[in-house]
Each structure stands twice: as C-alpha cells, then as structure tokens.
N, C-alpha and C positions, 0 to 999 in steps of 0.2 A: 591664409594660415588655417591649418586642420583644427578640428575641435580638441584633439589631445594637447596640441601645442598651447591654443588659447586658455584652456583649462589650467594646465600645469603651469604656464607662465604666469597667469594671474594669481595663482594660489601659492606658489612657492618660491619665485625668484625674489631675492632680497631687493629692496628698493634702490640700493646704491648700484646693483648690477644692471638695473634696468636703464640707468642713464648713460652707460657705457654704449660706445659705437657697436654697429655690428661686425660680426667676425666669427671665427671658429669658436666653438664652445671650449671652454677651459677643461682640461681633463680633470676627472674627479679625484680627489684627494684619497690618498691611499688608506689613511686611517679611517675615513668615512666608509669606504668600501668594506674594510674589515669588521667594522663595527655592524654595518648592515647585514654583512654575511653571518655574523654571529647571531643577530637577533633573528634572522630568518631561519638559521638552523635550530635555534632554541624553539621557534614555532612549530616547525616541522616535527622534530624529536618529541616536543612536548605533547603536540596534538596526536602523535603515533602512539604515545604512551597511554594517553586517554582511550583512545580506540581499542588498543590492546586490552586495557582493562575493562572496557564496556562490552567487548565484542569477542575477541579472539581467545582471552584467557578464560572465561566463562565456557565457552565452546570447547576448548582443550581440555578443560576439568571434566565437562561431561564425558568426553572420549575416555579420558583416564579412568574415570569412575566405573565405566562400563565393564572394565576389567579387574574390578576390586569387589570382593564379596561383601555381604552385609556386615561382617565383623571387622571389615578395613583391610583384609589380607588379599595380596594380589591372587587372582584366581585365573588368569589367562582367558581362555574362551569358556571357561566353565560356566559363567552366567549365561552367555549366549546359549549353550548347550541346554542349560536348565530351563531357559525360556522356551526353547524349540520344543522340549518335552512336555511343556505345559498344554493340558487339553484346550482346544479351540484356537491355539496360535495360528495354525494354518487358515483357519476360517477367518480369522481377524485380517490376516495379509490378504487373501483372496477377496473379502469383502471390501477392503480399503481400494484394491486396484479395480475390480471390475465395476463398483459402484461410482468411483471417480472418472473411470474410463467413459461409463455410459452417461454420467451427468455432463462431462465435458463435451461428447459428441452432440448430445441434445441441445445444450447451451449453445455452442458454436453454431450448429444448423439454424437455429431460431434467430440467433444475432445476426447471422450473415444475410438473411433476408431482410432483417430490420435495417440493417446498415446500408444494404443496396436501396431500400426506399428512401433512407434519409439523405444519402450521397448522390446516388446515380439516377434518381427520378426527378420529376417536376410536380410531385404530389404536394398538395397545400399543407402548411403548418409543419414543415419538415424540422424547423428548429424547436418547435414545441415538443414534437415527439422525442427529438434527442434529448431534451432537457428531461422529460418524463422518465425516460429509460434509465437516465443518471441519478435519479433520486434515491435508489437504494443504497448507493454509496454512503449516504448519510446515516444509515440505520445498522444496527449491529446484526449479524446473521440470525441471532436469536429472534429477532421480531418476525422474521419470515417463518420460522419453525412454529412460533406461538401462533401466528394466523392459521397456520395449516391445521393446528388442533382445533382451532375455533371452528374451521370450515369442514375438515374431514375427520376429526377426533369423535369420542364416544357420543358427545352432544352436538357434534357439527351439522350445520345447515346443510351441507352437500355430502353427508355421509353415504346418502343412498346411491351417489355415483360410484362408489367403490364396488357395488355389487356384492356386499358381504366381506369385502377385504378389510384390511386394517391399515390406517394411516402411519401407525407405528412400525417402522421398519424400512426396508429398501424404497418403498414408495415415498414415504416422507423425507427420507434422506436425499433421494434424487431431485424431487420437485423443490424441496427447500434450497438445495445446492444451486439447481439451475437459476432459481429466482434470485438469489444474492449475488451469483458470479455473473449474471447477464450483463450488467453495465461494464464489467472488466473486459469481457469479450467484445462488446460493441464498441469500445474506444479503440481496440487494436484493429477490428475491422473497418471501421471508419477511416482510419488513417490508411489503411491498405487500399481502400476502394477510391479514396480521394486522389491517387496518384495514377490515375489511367492515361495512356497515350493516345490521342485522338487518332494519329496517324494509323494504328492498327485496326481500328474500327472502320476507318475510311477504306483501307485496303480490303477489308472484309466485305464491305458493302459493294466495291467495285467488283468483287468476285462473285457478287450475287448472294451472299450469305444474309440470311434474316436475322431478326433480333436473337431468336433462341439459339440458332448457330453460333453466332458471334458471342453469345453469352458462354456457350459450352466450349468453344474454342479459343476464345480471347480473354474473356473475363475471368473464368475460372482458374485457367493456368496461370494468369498474371498474379492472381491473389492466393496462390496456392501457399507461399511461405507465410503471408499474414494468417492463413486458416490454421496453419501447423502451430505458429507462435500462440495465436489466440487458444487452440486446444491444449497447449502446454501450459499456459498461464492459468486457465481453469482447472486443469488437472491438479496442479500444485495447490491451488488454493483449496480444493475439495478434499484432497488426500491429507492435508495438514491441518483442516478446519476441526474444531472441537465442538463449538456452539450447536450446529444442526443435529449431529448424531447424537449428542448429549439429551437434547430437548425432545427429539421426535424419532430417535433412532431405535427405542424400544429395547428389545434383547440382541438387536443386531450388532455383532462385535466388529470393532475397528481399532486400528493401531492408536489413533489419537485417543479414543476412549480408554483404551487398555493403559496408556500412560497415565491418565487422570486416576483410575482405579488403583494402580500400583502406588502412586504417590499419596494420594489423599486417603484412598480406602484402605491400603494395607501398610502405609508408611515405609515402603520398600524403595529407597532412593536408588539403590544399585540396579535393582530390575527396571525401574522407571528409566534410568539411563541406557539401558540395553534397549528398550523399545524405542526410545528417543533416537538413538543411533540407526536403527532399523528405519525409522521414519525419515532419517536424513538421506537415506540412499535413493529412493525415488525422487525425492525433492532435489537433491543434488544432480542426478542424471537429467532430470527435466531442465533443471537450470541450465546445466552445460548445453543441452540440444537447444534451448531457446537462444542463447548467445551465438551458437553456430549458425542458426537459421536466420537471425537478424543480420549477420554478416552477408549471408547469401542474399538476402532480400535487398540490402543497400546496393550490392553489386549489380542488381538488375535495373537499376535506374539509368535510363539512356540520357546522355547530355543534351541531345536534341530533341527531346519528348516534347510533344505539344499538349498542353492540359487540355483534358476532355471536359466539355460543356454539355451536360445532360440536355436532351432534346425532348420536348413533349411528346407524349404518346397516350392518348386518353385511357384506353382499355388497361394497360400496364399501370399507369399511374392510379387509376380508381382501385384496381386490384391491390396494389401496394398500400394504398390509404387504407383499404380494410383491413389488411394484415397487421399494419403498424398499429391500428387503432385497436385491434383485438389484444395485442401483446400489451401496449400501454394499458388498456383497461384492466387486464389480469394483474399488471403489476400493482396498479392503484388499488385494486380491489383486495388484493392480499394485503397490502400494507394497511389499507384503511379498515380492514376487518380487525386487525389487533388495536388500532387506535379507538375505533368504536367499542370493542370490548371492553377497553379501559375505562369507558365513560358510562356504561350501563350497570345497572344494579345487580342482575343475576342473569348471565347468559345461558340459555336463550329464552328464560321464561319471563322475566321481568326486564324489559327493555327501556324502562325509564332511565333517564340520564341522572348520573350521581357522581361525585368526586370522592366517593369514599375509598375507593382502590388506590388513591393517591395520597392516603394517610399512611406513609412508609414507615413512621416511627411505631406503628403497631404491628408491623410484618417483620419476618426475618430478612436479613440481608444488611443490617446496619443503619436503616431508616434514611433520613434526609442527610445525614451526615455522609453517607456513602455517595449522594450526588454532589455534596460539596467538595468532597475528595477528588472526585472525577473531574469536576470543573476546574479545580486548582492544579490537578496533574496535567490536564490537557493544555491549559494555558502555559505552564511552565514548559512542557514538552515543546509547544510550538515556538516559543522564544528561543530556547536553548537549542533545539533541534535545527531550526532555520539558520541561526548564527553559526553553529558548528559545522553544519553541512557547507555552508557558503565559505567558511575558512578553509575546510578541507579541500574543497574543489579549487579554490584560489591557489592553495599551496601545491596542488597537484599539476594545474594548468599554466600558471604564470612564471614562476621563478626558474631560473636556469641551474642553480648550483642544488647540491644535496640530491642527486638523481637517484641514488639506490634508496634513500629513506623516503623519496616521494613515491617511488614505485610501491614500496611496502605499504605507505599510507593509503594508496589507492586500492591496493589489494585488500587490505583490511576493511577499508570503507565499503567495499562491494560484497563482502563476505556475507552479510545478513540475509541478502537474496536467496542464499541456498539453504538458510537455517530457519526451519518452522518456528513458530512462536512457542509452541510447547516446549521444544527442545531448548530453545533459548532460556525461557523462564526457569527449567530444570537445572541448567547451567549455572543460572545465577544463584539458586539455592546451594549448590554444591560449592561454589567458588566463595561467594560472600558470607556463608554461614561457616566456613572453616575457621576453626578457633584460632589459628595462627594467622589469619589474614588481618593486617592493620585496617582494612576497610570493613571489618565485620560490623562496626556500628552503624552502617548504612542498612543492614538487614532489618526489615520489618517496618522500615521508615517510608514515608512518601518519597523520599529522594531516590531510594531504589526502583521505585515503579517509574519515576521520571526517566531515570537512566536507562532502564530496560525498554521503555517505550521509544525513546530517542534511538537506541540501538537497533530495535527491531525494524523501524521503517527508515533507517538511515541511508541505505543503498540507493533508493529511489530518489531521495532528496539530494544526495550527493551527485548522482549522475544528471540530474536535471539542472543543478546550478553548473555542473562542469561543462554541461552543453552550452549554457548561457555564457559562459565566460570564454569558451573556446571561440565563439562567434566574434569577439573583440580582435580587431587587428594587432599585430605585434607592434605597430607603430608606437603604441601609447608607451610600452616599456622602452622602446630606442630613444624616443624624446626624453622620457624621464631620466635615462642613463645619461644622456648628452647633456642635460640640464643640472646634474648633480641632485635630482630629487629623490629622496629615500622611498623604498617600496611602500611603507606604510602611508605616506602622503598620497601615492598614486592610488593605494587601495581604498583609502577614505574618500578621496575627491574625485575618482573616475570609475573604478570597478564596482564599489558598492552602489553609487546612485544609478549607473547605467543598468545593472542586473537587479535592481530593487523590484521590479515587477516578478522575477522569478524567486527571489527571496520570500516575498509575501505570499506567492502561490504555494510555495513548501511550508510556510507558516500554516496555511490553511489546511495543507495536506496532513501535517503532524497533529493539528488540533483535532480534525474529524476523526482521525484513526486512533488517536489517544481516547476520545471519548467512546468509540466503538469497539475497542479490542477486548478480547476476553482471554484468548490463549497464552498471550505473553505474560500476562499479569496474574493469572488464576493460582499460582503456586506462591506469590510473592507478598500477598496482602496480611496484614495483622489485624486484630479486632479493632483498632483505632484507624486503620488506612483501608477500610473496605471500599470498594468502587461501585459504581452504579451498575456497570456490566456484570460484575460478579454477583451483585444483589439479584439481578434477574435470575442467575442460575440458582441462588439460594431460595428464592421465592418459588421458583418452579420446582425444586426438590421437595419443597414443603406441601406442595399442591396448591399454592396461591397463584393461579395462572393468570387471573385478572390483575393483581399488582404487579406481576412480572411484566404483563402486556403495558401496564402503566408506566413503569420504570423505562422499559424499552422505548415507549413512545416519547418520554421526556428526554431520553438520550437523542433520539432523532431530531426532536425540536430544537435542543440545544446545539447540536451540530450543525442544523441548518442555519440558525441564528448566528452562530459564531462564525461560520463561513461567509455570511452575509456582512457581517461587521468587519471581518478582515478585508473582504472585497472593498468595502467603503473606505476603511483606512489605507488602502492600497491606493484608490483612486484619489484621495486626498493627497497622499504623499508624492504621487505622480505629479499632480498639479504643481507642487512646490519644488520638485527636483528635476522633471522630465521637459522643461520648457524648450530644450534644444530639439527635442523630436518634432516639433511642430514648425520649426523655421523653414 
C-alpha cells in the first residue's frame, strides 16, 4: 500500500465503507464533483483577485500615472520628456548603470573564488565559511553603508587608505553594494559549482590536462550560465537599491535616489512615477535575461552525469583557505564595525562601552515604537506570506480545472520579481491613496505595510513552494479522486504536511526580508507606523550615525533570532508530522 493510499484511506473513508469487500471504487457523485469544482474555482478566482489588488493594480496604476501631469491631466509622454530635460538625468542613468555593472563584476568575481573554495576544494571549515558569508542576508544594506562611514569616513580608522579620496560617492556605493550582495551571488555560484560532471575531468586528465587547464576549459565553460545569472541577480539588486546610495552615495546621482527626492523631497508623485518606470526597464530586461539563462542552464545537465567529488590538493586547498579567510574576515570586520560603534560612547575618541545610543526614544525615527512596528509587521508578513504563497503554489500546481485562471494566477505571482521595491511602494501610494478606492482605509496603516511586504517578496516564495509541490507524485490526486476524497482534505492531510519544511523556510524568508527592507516601505509609513529600517534612514539624515548603527544592529540581531526560532519551530513540527520520512 502506498503512502498516499494509507493516509487518505485512514483520514477520509467512512467507517461503513471500510467494512465492504474489495472491488473497484465507486464513481464519485456528480453533485460532490460540482461542489468541489465550485469551491476550487472560488479559491482560484479569490486568490487571483487578492494578488491583482496587491501586485498588478498598483503596478498598473504606477504605469498609468506616469502619463498624467501633476494636475491630473493626461499628458502622454510629456512627463518623460520633462524628466529627460532635467539637468543631471543622463548622469543619474549613467551612474546607475556603470556603478551597478562594476559592483556586479567585482562581487561575482570575488564570490566565484569563494564558492570554488567552499564547494570544489577540500579545505577545512568549508561549512563554517559558507555560513559566515551568508550572515549579511540578516542585515539591512544600510548596516554595511554605515560601517563604511566608520571605516573610511571623515573620522574613519582607515581613511588614510583612500589616499585623500572620499568614501562618499562611487567608492562607497561600489564597496557597500559588493558587501551586501555577496551572499546572493555566492548562493547562485555554489549551486552552479555543485553540479560538476566527474567524467569531464577524468577525460581532461587522460588527455594530459593539468588542474589549471581543466579549470579554464572545463570548469569555467560549465559554469558560464551560473556566472551570468549571478551577475544579473546582483545587477538588479544594486540598480534598484536605495539604502547604500542614500547613506554613503554623497552627491552621486542615481535613479533610485532620484525617485526618493521626487516623492519625499518635492512631493511630485507623477515625476516619481516616471523615474520608477525608467527603473523598471533595466530590472525587467535583467529579469527576462535571467529566466532565459536558467532555462539554458537546466538544459545542460546530462542524464548520465557522475557527481564530482573534490580531491585533496594541499597547495590549492591552502591557497583557497587563505582567500576565503580574508573574505570572511572582511565581511565580519565590516559588520562588526557598526555593531561596535553602536556600543561605544563617542567614535573614535572615547571607545568606552555604553548603551546610550540605544535610547531610541530620544532620537529621530519614532523611537522604540518603530522597532515594535517592524517586529509586528515582520511576524504578520511571515505568517500571511507563507500561507498565501503555499496556497497560490498549490492552486497552480495541483488542480486540473480552471486552467486559464491558474495561468493568470502564476503570471501575477511571479510579477514582483521584475518590479523594484521603490516602484512597488510608489504604486501603492498612487493606488491605495486614490479617493475612489474602497481600500483607501488601508493607507497609512500597518496593514498596508504587511501587504506591500508580502507582495514585494512573493515571487521567490511562490516559486519555492511550487517547486516543492511539483516534486509530489500525481498518484496522490488519482487516489483521492478514486476514493471520493475532496481536494481540501488532500491539501490538509497530505500536501501541507509533506511541504511543511518548505513552508517554514519561506516563513523565515519573509520574516528576515520584512525586518530588513527599506525600499518597499519607505513611502508608505505614517507617524504611527514608522519602521526600524526607516528609522535608520531618519537618524542618518539627522546626523545621528551611532544611533542609526544601533538600530541597524538591533534589526540584524532580531532577524537572526527570528530565523533561529522559526528553524526550531520547524524542527519541532517536523518531529510531529514527518515520521514517515524516517521509516
């Protein structure tokens, strides 16, 4: 008896039917099928409406508003032409592109060597080095920028290293971007390098190729798609990032900071929509290229490939150990600088320890209430986002009816991957703040911050859970159909328990990103709903760098503790629901 038959039979067959003899299953009653199909359709259409409101309509409103003048009249391309004539526009576009390209190239080059050491060598402590490199995922990008100010700013300990140059500008933007995007590139490249085919290296060795020649002619060509994907991922992150240029960019103009100036500084939402639409172009093109490359990468996996097992080579292993140690030390040193600065009395003159910078109620940014709002929002985002993304993935992957609606559901669910956070946040202003919108009551509340955060990170969560559900055999549905078990019983008794590890992983992903995000929520908070990440910006603008570092450190600590608690909850729930995995 298969697992699906055992679970479904024990859960759903009435006791009277269990006493009957064996034989073909009775056909399902027509009225049960119709009711089930009706409920399924209601779920698909209902969730599609929710995602349209949370994702598609704000983005559509943003697009429409870019063709409307400040007085509400349709202006065609006049807004775009006016922005093009604004002094410095060409410089903003050029800076955004070349700084993002340079940051991506440096980040991917550094991450490739690190990933090679972690995955393809026998150096000691490989798992520890991988864990250290992923630590920046728990911190907002602002933390790296603040640390660079303490290291290379006017009073920085390493200011002399710049030989009279300034940390505020391209240097700070590139270095800060490389540091906070490093783990994103590393995850892609570790996955790429983990899928080597040992037969190719055996053939190269047979032909007399040494390690360096095998690397150049086998390893690099095999990982070219992974390198390009990692480069595109980092490029999109940098070109749409707002935090690093805002804190350490100085007078360097970029598209992301232009949006902030138009909306916050000049209250010009129409022009902000124009800049946001321009920011969508490189992000959308990069997203399309990344999807195309992933398809190419999947097609290169041979069915008969033999997994590559790294062989010890003392000189190479030692060299990679030194390289990875330097990178890991740099990451820890930069993050540790901001944490230390938040605990000293007056950097760099009085280094005695003090908690005075954590007295947030005496600073700009909303005080401890901002931290409480962030904690509440992150927890709500984790729960709502994990459940909604699981439901959307289930409705796309498992049912057989409502094909067209399910296709639309998947398309809308993956849309946020191509929409920068700043553009989505501005779209929320224009959509929810419209006077005729019945959902106007959400504007300025904590609810709209939760909704925007769920929408902003929804695509990755949806695809993650879709992948988990697609790994389940269709036998579950066939057995349920033959036994007359409704889809909601199958969902509750089989699909959800089996995919619970993925659900909890997604919950942790939502929690961490909701705690650390800035761009998606910087336009949506009210005085009563200020967030910790926004408070970091406010304190930095006011010149309170140490309290800003303290709040950023608190965000990092909270994200780390929250991730550990979710992992512990996941382990506890798996012990109660995943016994079948260990049989």
